[in-house]
Short mmCIF file of the C-alpha atoms (twelve columns), coordinates in Angstrom:
data_MODEL
# 
_entry.id   MODEL 
# 
loop_
_atom_site.group_PDB 
_atom_site.id 
_atom_site.type_symbol 
_atom_site.label_atom_id 
_atom_site.label_alt_id 
_atom_site.label_comp_id 
_atom_site.label_asym_id 
_atom_site.label_seq_id 
_atom_site.Cartn_x 
_atom_site.Cartn_y 
_atom_site.Cartn_z 
_atom_site.pdbx_PDB_model_num 
ATOM 1   C CA . MET A 1   29.988  -61.536 319.250 1 
ATOM 2   C CA . SER A 2   29.408  -65.242 319.325 1 
ATOM 3   C CA . THR A 3   31.454  -66.988 316.731 1 
ATOM 4   C CA . SER A 4   31.471  -70.752 318.231 1 
ATOM 5   C CA . SER A 5   29.912  -73.512 315.957 1 
ATOM 6   C CA . ALA A 6   28.774  -76.875 317.225 1 
ATOM 7   C CA . HIS A 7   29.066  -78.059 313.716 1 
ATOM 8   C CA . PRO A 8   31.731  -76.465 311.316 1 
ATOM 9   C CA . SER A 9   30.920  -78.379 308.556 1 
ATOM 10  C CA . ILE A 10  27.598  -77.676 308.389 1 
ATOM 11  C CA . PHE A 11  27.961  -73.780 309.214 1 
ATOM 12  C CA . SER A 12  31.051  -73.329 306.875 1 
ATOM 13  C CA . ASP A 13  29.307  -70.312 305.011 1 
ATOM 14  C CA . SER A 14  27.888  -68.998 308.384 1 
ATOM 15  C CA . LYS A 15  29.288  -66.119 310.590 1 
ATOM 16  C CA . GLY A 16  29.383  -65.382 313.923 1 
ATOM 17  C CA . HIS A 17  25.903  -63.846 315.865 1 
ATOM 18  C CA . TYR A 18  26.139  -60.428 317.172 1 
ATOM 19  C CA . ASP A 19  24.401  -61.524 320.353 1 
ATOM 20  C CA . ILE A 20  25.092  -57.910 322.101 1 
ATOM 21  C CA . LEU A 21  23.098  -56.367 319.059 1 
ATOM 22  C CA . ASP A 22  20.412  -58.760 319.468 1 
ATOM 23  C CA . GLY A 23  20.198  -58.021 323.304 1 
ATOM 24  C CA . LEU A 24  20.277  -54.288 322.593 1 
ATOM 25  C CA . ARG A 25  16.978  -54.433 319.873 1 
ATOM 26  C CA . GLY A 26  15.377  -56.113 322.934 1 
ATOM 27  C CA . VAL A 27  16.185  -53.333 325.218 1 
ATOM 28  C CA . ALA A 28  14.893  -50.841 322.746 1 
ATOM 29  C CA . ALA A 29  11.761  -52.742 322.147 1 
ATOM 30  C CA . VAL A 30  11.095  -52.918 325.547 1 
ATOM 31  C CA . MET A 31  11.547  -49.230 325.811 1 
ATOM 32  C CA . VAL A 32  8.794   -48.381 323.078 1 
ATOM 33  C CA . VAL A 33  6.178   -50.480 325.008 1 
ATOM 34  C CA . VAL A 34  6.847   -48.012 328.087 1 
ATOM 35  C CA . PHE A 35  7.078   -45.149 325.951 1 
ATOM 36  C CA . HIS A 36  3.895   -46.214 324.375 1 
ATOM 37  C CA . LEU A 37  2.280   -46.698 327.783 1 
ATOM 38  C CA . PHE A 38  3.223   -43.332 328.779 1 
ATOM 39  C CA . GLU A 39  2.136   -41.754 325.979 1 
ATOM 40  C CA . THR A 40  -1.571  -42.791 327.127 1 
ATOM 41  C CA . PHE A 41  -1.448  -39.883 329.556 1 
ATOM 42  C CA . ALA A 42  0.302   -37.270 327.443 1 
ATOM 43  C CA . GLY A 43  -2.798  -36.477 325.670 1 
ATOM 44  C CA . GLY A 44  -1.213  -36.296 322.182 1 
ATOM 45  C CA . ASN A 45  1.012   -33.875 323.400 1 
ATOM 46  C CA . HIS A 46  4.872   -34.604 323.045 1 
ATOM 47  C CA . LEU A 47  5.859   -31.794 324.712 1 
ATOM 48  C CA . LYS A 48  4.664   -33.443 328.138 1 
ATOM 49  C CA . GLN A 49  5.685   -37.429 327.524 1 
ATOM 50  C CA . ILE A 50  7.420   -38.885 329.859 1 
ATOM 51  C CA . ILE A 51  10.161  -41.422 328.258 1 
ATOM 52  C CA . ASN A 52  10.132  -38.760 325.821 1 
ATOM 53  C CA . HIS A 53  12.283  -40.358 322.953 1 
ATOM 54  C CA . GLY A 54  10.880  -43.486 322.872 1 
ATOM 55  C CA . TYR A 55  9.834   -42.829 319.262 1 
ATOM 56  C CA . LEU A 56  13.958  -42.853 318.244 1 
ATOM 57  C CA . ALA A 57  13.935  -46.758 318.978 1 
ATOM 58  C CA . VAL A 58  12.491  -46.981 315.402 1 
ATOM 59  C CA . ASP A 59  15.254  -45.546 314.075 1 
ATOM 60  C CA . PHE A 60  18.004  -47.279 316.274 1 
ATOM 61  C CA . PHE A 61  16.343  -50.476 314.831 1 
ATOM 62  C CA . PHE A 62  16.842  -49.296 311.459 1 
ATOM 63  C CA . VAL A 63  20.617  -48.826 311.896 1 
ATOM 64  C CA . LEU A 64  20.990  -52.318 313.437 1 
ATOM 65  C CA . SER A 65  19.038  -53.732 310.762 1 
ATOM 66  C CA . GLY A 66  21.215  -52.035 307.973 1 
ATOM 67  C CA . PHE A 67  24.274  -53.249 309.829 1 
ATOM 68  C CA . VAL A 68  23.105  -57.019 310.235 1 
ATOM 69  C CA . ILE A 69  22.099  -57.061 306.537 1 
ATOM 70  C CA . GLY A 70  25.282  -55.788 305.273 1 
ATOM 71  C CA . TYR A 71  27.356  -58.013 307.669 1 
ATOM 72  C CA . ALA A 72  25.137  -61.173 306.680 1 
ATOM 73  C CA . TYR A 73  24.632  -60.546 302.926 1 
ATOM 74  C CA . ASP A 74  27.156  -58.153 301.357 1 
ATOM 75  C CA . ASP A 75  29.565  -61.212 300.611 1 
ATOM 76  C CA . ARG A 76  27.495  -63.669 299.448 1 
ATOM 77  C CA . TRP A 77  25.664  -62.584 296.438 1 
ATOM 78  C CA . GLY A 78  28.012  -64.635 294.216 1 
ATOM 79  C CA . LYS A 79  26.252  -67.577 295.679 1 
ATOM 80  C CA . MET A 80  22.682  -66.231 296.516 1 
ATOM 81  C CA . THR A 81  20.127  -65.353 294.298 1 
ATOM 82  C CA . LEU A 82  17.466  -62.249 294.853 1 
ATOM 83  C CA . GLY A 83  14.508  -65.241 295.418 1 
ATOM 84  C CA . GLY A 84  16.897  -66.261 298.258 1 
ATOM 85  C CA . PHE A 85  17.445  -63.368 299.895 1 
ATOM 86  C CA . PHE A 86  13.691  -62.563 299.935 1 
ATOM 87  C CA . LYS A 87  12.797  -65.642 301.296 1 
ATOM 88  C CA . ARG A 88  15.083  -65.539 303.756 1 
ATOM 89  C CA . ARG A 89  13.968  -62.028 304.713 1 
ATOM 90  C CA . LEU A 90  10.043  -63.121 304.499 1 
ATOM 91  C CA . ILE A 91  10.775  -66.317 306.939 1 
ATOM 92  C CA . ARG A 92  12.752  -64.184 309.273 1 
ATOM 93  C CA . LEU A 93  9.962   -61.453 309.784 1 
ATOM 94  C CA . HIS A 94  6.704   -62.449 308.389 1 
ATOM 95  C CA . PRO A 95  5.202   -64.950 310.859 1 
ATOM 96  C CA . MET A 96  5.576   -62.744 313.676 1 
ATOM 97  C CA . ILE A 97  3.884   -59.673 311.314 1 
ATOM 98  C CA . ILE A 98  0.858   -62.588 310.789 1 
ATOM 99  C CA . MET A 99  0.880   -62.907 314.543 1 
ATOM 100 C CA . GLY A 100 0.610   -59.163 315.381 1 
ATOM 101 C CA . MET A 101 -2.382  -58.806 313.163 1 
ATOM 102 C CA . THR A 102 -4.212  -61.785 314.241 1 
ATOM 103 C CA . ILE A 103 -3.655  -60.461 317.793 1 
ATOM 104 C CA . GLY A 104 -4.962  -57.040 316.520 1 
ATOM 105 C CA . ALA A 105 -8.060  -58.729 315.181 1 
ATOM 106 C CA . ILE A 106 -8.733  -60.410 318.537 1 
ATOM 107 C CA . GLY A 107 -8.432  -57.421 320.160 1 
ATOM 108 C CA . PHE A 108 -9.965  -54.864 318.170 1 
ATOM 109 C CA . TYR A 109 -13.543 -54.800 319.636 1 
ATOM 110 C CA . PHE A 110 -12.193 -54.509 323.082 1 
ATOM 111 C CA . SER A 111 -10.694 -51.225 322.306 1 
ATOM 112 C CA . ALA A 112 -13.965 -49.725 321.107 1 
ATOM 113 C CA . SER A 113 -14.025 -45.997 322.976 1 
ATOM 114 C CA . PRO A 114 -16.598 -43.686 323.066 1 
ATOM 115 C CA . VAL A 115 -13.996 -41.030 322.941 1 
ATOM 116 C CA . VAL A 116 -10.937 -42.620 321.539 1 
ATOM 117 C CA . PHE A 117 -12.390 -44.806 318.992 1 
ATOM 118 C CA . PRO A 118 -16.013 -43.944 318.535 1 
ATOM 119 C CA . GLY A 119 -16.382 -45.619 314.953 1 
ATOM 120 C CA . ILE A 120 -15.261 -49.124 315.964 1 
ATOM 121 C CA . GLY A 121 -18.643 -50.382 317.091 1 
ATOM 122 C CA . THR A 122 -20.027 -49.950 313.787 1 
ATOM 123 C CA . VAL A 123 -17.118 -51.984 312.157 1 
ATOM 124 C CA . PRO A 124 -18.704 -55.080 310.369 1 
ATOM 125 C CA . VAL A 125 -16.839 -58.421 311.103 1 
ATOM 126 C CA . TRP A 126 -16.333 -59.002 307.803 1 
ATOM 127 C CA . GLN A 127 -14.375 -55.291 307.064 1 
ATOM 128 C CA . LEU A 128 -12.559 -56.252 310.416 1 
ATOM 129 C CA . LEU A 129 -11.565 -59.711 308.707 1 
ATOM 130 C CA . LEU A 130 -10.334 -57.964 305.156 1 
ATOM 131 C CA . THR A 131 -8.230  -55.509 307.042 1 
ATOM 132 C CA . MET A 132 -6.661  -58.385 308.908 1 
ATOM 133 C CA . LEU A 133 -5.983  -60.387 305.771 1 
ATOM 134 C CA . VAL A 134 -4.467  -57.302 304.146 1 
ATOM 135 C CA . GLY A 135 -2.700  -56.890 307.280 1 
ATOM 136 C CA . TYR A 136 -1.184  -60.450 306.573 1 
ATOM 137 C CA . THR A 137 0.565   -59.103 303.529 1 
ATOM 138 C CA . LEU A 138 1.999   -56.225 305.188 1 
ATOM 139 C CA . LEU A 139 0.650   -53.630 302.169 1 
ATOM 140 C CA . PRO A 140 -0.715  -50.305 303.868 1 
ATOM 141 C CA . VAL A 141 -4.373  -49.912 303.970 1 
ATOM 142 C CA . PRO A 142 -5.570  -46.789 302.057 1 
ATOM 143 C CA . PRO A 143 -7.670  -44.216 303.801 1 
ATOM 144 C CA . SER A 144 -10.792 -45.789 302.945 1 
ATOM 145 C CA . MET A 145 -10.166 -49.111 304.782 1 
ATOM 146 C CA . GLU A 146 -8.664  -47.244 307.656 1 
ATOM 147 C CA . ILE A 147 -11.215 -49.123 310.626 1 
ATOM 148 C CA . ARG A 148 -9.907  -47.663 313.494 1 
ATOM 149 C CA . GLY A 149 -9.867  -43.891 313.233 1 
ATOM 150 C CA . TRP A 150 -6.381  -42.864 313.673 1 
ATOM 151 C CA . GLY A 151 -5.335  -42.997 310.156 1 
ATOM 152 C CA . GLU A 152 -2.685  -45.961 310.193 1 
ATOM 153 C CA . MET A 153 -1.563  -47.923 307.399 1 
ATOM 154 C CA . HIS A 154 -2.008  -50.993 309.890 1 
ATOM 155 C CA . PRO A 155 -5.020  -50.051 311.715 1 
ATOM 156 C CA . LEU A 156 -4.878  -53.593 313.656 1 
ATOM 157 C CA . ASP A 157 -0.961  -52.882 314.683 1 
ATOM 158 C CA . GLY A 158 0.190   -49.707 314.544 1 
ATOM 159 C CA . PRO A 159 4.054   -50.401 314.912 1 
ATOM 160 C CA . ALA A 160 3.719   -52.690 311.433 1 
ATOM 161 C CA . TRP A 161 4.528   -49.582 309.594 1 
ATOM 162 C CA . SER A 162 8.243   -49.605 310.358 1 
ATOM 163 C CA . LEU A 163 8.322   -53.188 309.199 1 
ATOM 164 C CA . PHE A 164 6.889   -52.077 306.090 1 
ATOM 165 C CA . PHE A 165 9.570   -49.630 305.716 1 
ATOM 166 C CA . GLU A 166 12.168  -52.503 306.842 1 
ATOM 167 C CA . TYR A 167 10.554  -53.971 303.784 1 
ATOM 168 C CA . VAL A 168 11.512  -51.138 301.628 1 
ATOM 169 C CA . GLY A 169 15.055  -51.244 302.817 1 
ATOM 170 C CA . ASN A 170 15.633  -54.843 302.182 1 
ATOM 171 C CA . LEU A 171 14.210  -54.047 298.477 1 
ATOM 172 C CA . LEU A 172 16.282  -51.180 297.834 1 
ATOM 173 C CA . TYR A 173 19.251  -53.106 299.135 1 
ATOM 174 C CA . ALA A 174 18.766  -56.316 297.392 1 
ATOM 175 C CA . LEU A 175 17.837  -54.279 293.884 1 
ATOM 176 C CA . PHE A 176 20.168  -51.571 293.708 1 
ATOM 177 C CA . ILE A 177 22.323  -50.466 296.577 1 
ATOM 178 C CA . ARG A 178 23.947  -53.584 297.424 1 
ATOM 179 C CA . LYS A 179 25.738  -52.886 294.060 1 
ATOM 180 C CA . PHE A 180 26.705  -49.097 295.304 1 
ATOM 181 C CA . SER A 181 30.562  -48.500 296.082 1 
ATOM 182 C CA . ASN A 182 31.584  -47.311 299.470 1 
ATOM 183 C CA . LYS A 183 31.924  -43.980 297.827 1 
ATOM 184 C CA . VAL A 184 28.517  -43.872 296.105 1 
ATOM 185 C CA . LEU A 185 26.792  -45.487 299.552 1 
ATOM 186 C CA . ALA A 186 28.610  -42.597 301.494 1 
ATOM 187 C CA . VAL A 187 27.307  -39.766 299.180 1 
ATOM 188 C CA . LEU A 188 23.983  -41.284 299.768 1 
ATOM 189 C CA . VAL A 189 24.172  -41.708 303.368 1 
ATOM 190 C CA . PHE A 190 25.410  -38.057 303.529 1 
ATOM 191 C CA . LEU A 191 22.604  -36.693 301.584 1 
ATOM 192 C CA . ALA A 192 20.094  -38.992 303.500 1 
ATOM 193 C CA . GLY A 193 21.792  -37.171 306.723 1 
ATOM 194 C CA . CYS A 194 20.963  -33.648 305.333 1 
ATOM 195 C CA . ALA A 195 17.440  -34.750 304.493 1 
ATOM 196 C CA . LEU A 196 16.735  -36.101 307.828 1 
ATOM 197 C CA . ILE A 197 18.310  -32.956 309.614 1 
ATOM 198 C CA . HIS A 198 16.307  -30.667 307.327 1 
ATOM 199 C CA . MET A 199 13.327  -32.351 308.272 1 
ATOM 200 C CA . THR A 200 13.495  -32.270 311.633 1 
ATOM 201 C CA . THR A 201 14.672  -28.900 312.506 1 
ATOM 202 C CA . THR A 202 12.374  -27.000 309.604 1 
ATOM 203 C CA . GLY A 203 9.173   -29.182 310.331 1 
ATOM 204 C CA . PRO A 204 6.347   -28.213 312.356 1 
ATOM 205 C CA . ASN A 205 6.455   -30.743 315.198 1 
ATOM 206 C CA . GLY A 206 10.509  -30.797 315.645 1 
ATOM 207 C CA . ASP A 207 11.075  -34.189 316.093 1 
ATOM 208 C CA . VAL A 208 10.759  -37.162 313.639 1 
ATOM 209 C CA . ILE A 209 7.685   -38.622 314.951 1 
ATOM 210 C CA . GLY A 210 5.435   -40.143 312.177 1 
ATOM 211 C CA . GLY A 211 5.543   -42.641 309.103 1 
ATOM 212 C CA . TRP A 212 2.205   -44.592 309.785 1 
ATOM 213 C CA . SER A 213 -0.158  -43.094 307.524 1 
ATOM 214 C CA . LEU A 214 -0.498  -43.558 303.804 1 
ATOM 215 C CA . ASN A 215 -0.448  -40.000 303.011 1 
ATOM 216 C CA . ALA A 216 2.346   -37.720 301.234 1 
ATOM 217 C CA . PRO A 217 3.429   -35.852 304.466 1 
ATOM 218 C CA . GLN A 218 3.522   -39.056 306.476 1 
ATOM 219 C CA . LEU A 219 5.369   -41.460 303.482 1 
ATOM 220 C CA . ARG A 220 8.244   -38.519 303.699 1 
ATOM 221 C CA . ILE A 221 8.498   -38.970 307.177 1 
ATOM 222 C CA . GLY A 222 8.814   -42.444 307.057 1 
ATOM 223 C CA . PHE A 223 11.470  -42.854 303.877 1 
ATOM 224 C CA . THR A 224 13.367  -39.847 305.810 1 
ATOM 225 C CA . ARG A 225 13.419  -42.120 308.736 1 
ATOM 226 C CA . LEU A 226 14.385  -45.267 307.091 1 
ATOM 227 C CA . MET A 227 17.149  -43.510 304.339 1 
ATOM 228 C CA . TYR A 228 19.944  -42.340 306.698 1 
ATOM 229 C CA . PRO A 229 19.926  -44.870 309.590 1 
ATOM 230 C CA . PHE A 230 19.509  -47.966 307.378 1 
ATOM 231 C CA . PHE A 231 22.068  -47.397 304.850 1 
ATOM 232 C CA . ALA A 232 24.468  -45.973 307.549 1 
ATOM 233 C CA . GLY A 233 24.135  -49.192 309.275 1 
ATOM 234 C CA . LEU A 234 24.928  -50.792 306.030 1 
ATOM 235 C CA . LEU A 235 28.049  -48.820 305.247 1 
ATOM 236 C CA . LEU A 236 29.319  -48.844 308.784 1 
ATOM 237 C CA . SER A 237 29.488  -52.691 308.288 1 
ATOM 238 C CA . ARG A 238 31.453  -52.170 305.436 1 
ATOM 239 C CA . LEU A 239 33.888  -49.926 306.875 1 
ATOM 240 C CA . CYS A 240 34.450  -50.490 310.553 1 
ATOM 241 C CA . LYS A 241 35.923  -53.572 312.109 1 
ATOM 242 C CA . PRO A 242 34.759  -53.906 315.186 1 
ATOM 243 C CA . GLY A 243 37.137  -53.310 318.118 1 
ATOM 244 C CA . GLN A 244 37.171  -54.606 321.959 1 
ATOM 245 C CA . LEU A 245 34.883  -53.226 324.241 1 
ATOM 246 C CA . GLN A 246 34.711  -54.645 327.872 1 
ATOM 247 C CA . HIS A 247 30.967  -54.559 329.488 1 
ATOM 248 C CA . ALA A 248 29.820  -53.510 326.271 1 
ATOM 249 C CA . PHE A 249 26.263  -54.643 326.553 1 
ATOM 250 C CA . LEU A 250 25.869  -52.623 329.737 1 
ATOM 251 C CA . TRP A 251 27.415  -49.617 328.593 1 
ATOM 252 C CA . CYS A 252 25.294  -49.817 325.193 1 
ATOM 253 C CA . SER A 253 22.068  -50.550 327.065 1 
ATOM 254 C CA . LEU A 254 22.678  -47.614 329.468 1 
ATOM 255 C CA . ILE A 255 23.164  -45.174 326.706 1 
ATOM 256 C CA . VAL A 256 20.036  -46.558 324.573 1 
ATOM 257 C CA . VAL A 257 18.193  -46.105 327.678 1 
ATOM 258 C CA . ALA A 258 19.296  -42.666 328.091 1 
ATOM 259 C CA . VAL A 259 18.914  -41.542 324.745 1 
ATOM 260 C CA . LEU A 260 15.373  -42.902 324.482 1 
ATOM 261 C CA . ALA A 261 14.155  -41.636 327.791 1 
ATOM 262 C CA . PHE A 262 15.819  -38.198 327.314 1 
ATOM 263 C CA . PRO A 263 13.539  -35.106 328.268 1 
ATOM 264 C CA . ARG A 264 11.834  -33.017 325.266 1 
ATOM 265 C CA . VAL A 265 14.434  -30.209 324.721 1 
ATOM 266 C CA . GLY A 266 13.547  -27.090 323.211 1 
ATOM 267 C CA . GLY A 267 9.928   -26.671 324.421 1 
ATOM 268 C CA . SER A 268 7.230   -25.207 322.185 1 
ATOM 269 C CA . GLU A 269 9.410   -21.795 321.440 1 
ATOM 270 C CA . HIS A 270 11.932  -23.774 319.898 1 
ATOM 271 C CA . LEU A 271 10.986  -27.004 318.350 1 
ATOM 272 C CA . TRP A 272 14.346  -27.126 316.257 1 
ATOM 273 C CA . VAL A 273 16.130  -27.675 319.293 1 
ATOM 274 C CA . ASN A 274 14.490  -30.916 319.521 1 
ATOM 275 C CA . GLY A 275 14.637  -32.033 315.953 1 
ATOM 276 C CA . LEU A 276 18.324  -31.515 316.321 1 
ATOM 277 C CA . TYR A 277 18.566  -33.857 319.270 1 
ATOM 278 C CA . ASP A 278 16.557  -36.517 316.955 1 
ATOM 279 C CA . SER A 279 18.994  -35.766 314.242 1 
ATOM 280 C CA . LEU A 280 22.318  -36.014 316.288 1 
ATOM 281 C CA . ALA A 281 21.029  -39.270 317.823 1 
ATOM 282 C CA . ILE A 282 20.423  -41.053 314.945 1 
ATOM 283 C CA . ILE A 283 23.368  -39.708 312.764 1 
ATOM 284 C CA . PHE A 284 26.058  -40.187 315.697 1 
ATOM 285 C CA . ILE A 285 25.039  -41.796 318.989 1 
ATOM 286 C CA . PHE A 286 23.011  -44.824 317.086 1 
ATOM 287 C CA . PRO A 287 26.382  -45.786 315.025 1 
ATOM 288 C CA . LEU A 288 28.293  -45.314 317.637 1 
ATOM 289 C CA . VAL A 289 26.177  -47.708 319.855 1 
ATOM 290 C CA . VAL A 290 26.102  -50.462 317.175 1 
ATOM 291 C CA . TYR A 291 29.687  -50.399 316.636 1 
ATOM 292 C CA . MET A 292 30.161  -50.699 320.434 1 
ATOM 293 C CA . GLY A 293 27.738  -53.185 320.745 1 
ATOM 294 C CA . ALA A 294 29.646  -55.255 317.905 1 
ATOM 295 C CA . SER A 295 33.169  -54.743 319.603 1 
ATOM 296 C CA . GLY A 296 31.532  -56.764 322.601 1 
ATOM 297 C CA . GLN A 297 31.275  -60.149 324.135 1 
ATOM 298 C CA . VAL A 298 29.184  -61.207 326.763 1 
ATOM 299 C CA . LYS A 299 30.533  -62.963 329.426 1 
ATOM 300 C CA . GLY A 300 29.073  -64.692 332.698 1 
ATOM 301 C CA . LYS A 301 25.922  -66.688 332.482 1 
ATOM 302 C CA . LEU A 302 23.759  -64.247 334.063 1 
ATOM 303 C CA . ALA A 303 24.695  -61.772 331.342 1 
ATOM 304 C CA . SER A 304 24.467  -64.085 328.676 1 
ATOM 305 C CA . LYS A 305 20.913  -65.164 330.020 1 
ATOM 306 C CA . VAL A 306 20.121  -61.273 330.456 1 
ATOM 307 C CA . CYS A 307 20.915  -60.672 326.704 1 
ATOM 308 C CA . LYS A 308 19.546  -63.580 325.221 1 
ATOM 309 C CA . PHE A 309 16.192  -62.922 326.647 1 
ATOM 310 C CA . PHE A 310 16.106  -59.544 325.459 1 
ATOM 311 C CA . GLY A 311 17.076  -60.729 322.103 1 
ATOM 312 C CA . ASP A 312 14.451  -63.469 321.988 1 
ATOM 313 C CA . ILE A 313 11.798  -61.227 322.564 1 
ATOM 314 C CA . SER A 314 13.012  -58.134 320.686 1 
ATOM 315 C CA . TYR A 315 11.229  -58.702 317.574 1 
ATOM 316 C CA . PRO A 316 8.371   -60.458 319.389 1 
ATOM 317 C CA . ILE A 317 7.459   -57.679 322.017 1 
ATOM 318 C CA . TYR A 318 7.730   -54.825 319.216 1 
ATOM 319 C CA . ILE A 319 5.125   -56.245 316.859 1 
ATOM 320 C CA . ILE A 320 2.583   -57.741 319.634 1 
ATOM 321 C CA . HIS A 321 2.029   -55.261 322.296 1 
ATOM 322 C CA . TYR A 322 0.229   -52.244 320.543 1 
ATOM 323 C CA . PRO A 323 -3.013  -54.199 320.279 1 
ATOM 324 C CA . LEU A 324 -3.067  -53.996 324.338 1 
ATOM 325 C CA . ILE A 325 -1.854  -50.213 323.921 1 
ATOM 326 C CA . TYR A 326 -5.164  -49.873 322.091 1 
ATOM 327 C CA . ILE A 327 -7.155  -51.493 325.057 1 
ATOM 328 C CA . PHE A 328 -5.352  -49.830 327.803 1 
ATOM 329 C CA . THR A 329 -5.411  -46.209 325.907 1 
ATOM 330 C CA . ALA A 330 -9.329  -46.969 325.831 1 
ATOM 331 C CA . TRP A 331 -9.524  -47.981 329.167 1 
ATOM 332 C CA . VAL A 332 -7.667  -44.915 330.587 1 
ATOM 333 C CA . VAL A 333 -9.513  -42.323 328.230 1 
ATOM 334 C CA . ASP A 334 -13.036 -43.306 328.986 1 
ATOM 335 C CA . ASN A 335 -12.402 -43.740 332.890 1 
ATOM 336 C CA . ASN A 336 -10.072 -40.714 333.103 1 
ATOM 337 C CA . VAL A 337 -7.797  -42.698 335.185 1 
ATOM 338 C CA . PRO A 338 -4.848  -40.691 336.160 1 
ATOM 339 C CA . MET A 339 -1.322  -42.052 336.083 1 
ATOM 340 C CA . VAL A 340 -1.059  -42.750 340.116 1 
ATOM 341 C CA . ASP A 341 -4.020  -44.950 339.748 1 
ATOM 342 C CA . ALA A 342 -3.415  -46.775 336.350 1 
ATOM 343 C CA . TRP A 343 0.012   -48.164 337.228 1 
ATOM 344 C CA . PRO A 344 -0.339  -51.345 338.202 1 
ATOM 345 C CA . ALA A 345 -2.804  -51.641 334.907 1 
ATOM 346 C CA . ALA A 346 -0.073  -50.412 332.919 1 
ATOM 347 C CA . LEU A 347 2.412   -52.731 334.689 1 
ATOM 348 C CA . LEU A 348 0.427   -55.734 333.500 1 
ATOM 349 C CA . VAL A 349 0.173   -54.400 329.957 1 
ATOM 350 C CA . LEU A 350 4.120   -54.779 330.157 1 
ATOM 351 C CA . VAL A 351 4.495   -58.265 331.865 1 
ATOM 352 C CA . ALA A 352 1.751   -59.301 329.414 1 
ATOM 353 C CA . SER A 353 3.442   -58.162 326.309 1 
ATOM 354 C CA . VAL A 354 6.642   -59.927 327.681 1 
ATOM 355 C CA . ALA A 355 4.737   -62.722 328.188 1 
ATOM 356 C CA . ILE A 356 2.876   -63.023 324.923 1 
ATOM 357 C CA . ALA A 357 6.035   -62.194 323.036 1 
ATOM 358 C CA . TYR A 358 7.909   -65.065 324.664 1 
ATOM 359 C CA . ALA A 359 5.174   -67.871 324.242 1 
ATOM 360 C CA . SER A 360 4.799   -66.379 320.657 1 
ATOM 361 C CA . LEU A 361 8.338   -66.892 320.026 1 
ATOM 362 C CA . LYS A 362 8.437   -70.272 321.518 1 
ATOM 363 C CA . LEU A 363 5.348   -71.640 320.714 1 
ATOM 364 C CA . TYR A 364 4.454   -70.337 317.211 1 
ATOM 365 C CA . ASP A 365 7.585   -68.284 315.726 1 
ATOM 366 C CA . ILE A 366 10.531  -70.724 316.059 1 
ATOM 367 C CA . PRO A 367 8.426   -73.815 314.941 1 
ATOM 368 C CA . VAL A 368 6.787   -72.121 311.639 1 
ATOM 369 C CA . ARG A 369 10.343  -70.565 310.522 1 
ATOM 370 C CA . LYS A 370 11.686  -73.909 311.289 1 
ATOM 371 C CA . TRP A 371 8.916   -75.626 308.991 1 
ATOM 372 C CA . LEU A 372 9.570   -72.834 306.315 1 
ATOM 373 C CA . THR A 373 12.952  -73.200 306.252 1 
ATOM 374 C CA . LYS A 374 13.023  -77.033 305.854 1 
ATOM 375 C CA . HIS A 375 10.403  -76.589 302.914 1 
ATOM 376 C CA . PHE A 376 11.420  -73.574 300.803 1 
ATOM 377 C CA . MET A 377 15.535  -73.365 301.764 1 
ATOM 378 C CA . ALA A 378 16.839  -76.667 302.367 1 
ATOM 379 C CA . LYS A 379 18.550  -78.449 299.838 1 
ATOM 380 C CA . PRO A 380 17.309  -82.181 298.390 1 
ATOM 381 C CA . VAL A 381 21.023  -83.493 299.862 1 
ATOM 382 C CA . SER A 382 21.249  -83.426 303.377 1 
ATOM 383 C CA . GLN A 383 18.197  -82.083 304.098 1 
ATOM 384 C CA . ASN A 384 18.189  -82.053 308.013 1 
ATOM 385 C CA . HIS A 385 21.397  -80.728 308.454 1 
ATOM 386 C CA . GLN A 386 20.843  -77.952 305.650 1 
ATOM 387 C CA . ALA A 387 17.511  -76.833 307.237 1 
ATOM 388 C CA . LYS A 388 19.120  -76.230 310.301 1 
ATOM 389 C CA . ALA A 389 22.259  -74.461 308.913 1 
ATOM 390 C CA . GLU A 390 19.459  -72.136 307.023 1 
ATOM 391 C CA . PHE A 391 17.673  -71.442 310.190 1 
ATOM 392 C CA . GLU A 392 20.558  -70.586 312.055 1 
ATOM 393 C CA . ARG A 393 21.816  -68.208 309.396 1 
ATOM 394 C CA . ILE A 394 18.340  -66.507 309.223 1 
ATOM 395 C CA . ASN A 395 17.581  -66.713 313.059 1 
ATOM 396 C CA . ALA A 396 20.778  -64.314 313.105 1 
ATOM 397 C CA . GLN A 397 19.829  -61.826 310.637 1 
# 
């Protein structure tokens, strides 16, 4: 945890920053990209998927978000309004949502495929632009406006579905759940955990995969995936005081990678076994990893640089990589390219995702968030100092 401040008077009400948690978010986000690249060769059959549980990164993100939201905001409501909270969250998250949708629109026609996306060639430009503008708001696209054919609520940038639920979690927290006592919150978390186990062990797929479509079954998956991890993270921030753990970033990264890369268990005959694995990972392992990460410090220049780099690209790479996956998937399927021949292109997609994410962060996201903070969050008195302080707080959340 980083606790130092170059300007104590300016940052008097700010808190230390959990650098390791940022880095772990980046490790998980890179694993998501790798998961999606391998998914191309599974033919939609997750029993054959390599890096099989990469989809659980979303649930790990929700635990992280709940923890950080509780840590950053729980004790600030006496001097912060609902409007101030929502503005902070929008400034932190929304610029990159707009970037992800824009990149998705640019790459849309390049992902046309007679096999995977046969309808793309018939989509008029006006409809593409309308879908992009709706995507800018993060409002789900109704089935009648789904222009790709996969049933996604955000057909230009599929992973934005989890940001939609992230926003829902923030709304529930700010409007209601922040007022819950720890006992009431614990009851909510317990019931949400039971719902999670029931869904994964009795459902037809034996996993938590889903949440990206605007229909009742998918919305159930999305809300079930949100409720336990997000509010378990919030409860964790209230109850657990971080300890001291050496090499926390290394150990936590290894655990995250191991959980996400673990092979499918149970097979087609015992789907509930894999569902139980998913539930136990979300309910026990991910909160433990967050606690461990909050209990460590990054020491040494190399470790600090690696952790910071992963933290910097964590959100950008997650929200911008999937338009490249659409194009890669169309190329692989249309040309029937086996994995042994496609790996150079897959590596290029991974490197390009990292490069675009980093460039987006430095050239777009940070400048835009600084401008928005200065104009919408800073007070008239000592505006430059106030804007800097607010930006640091928002960037840490």
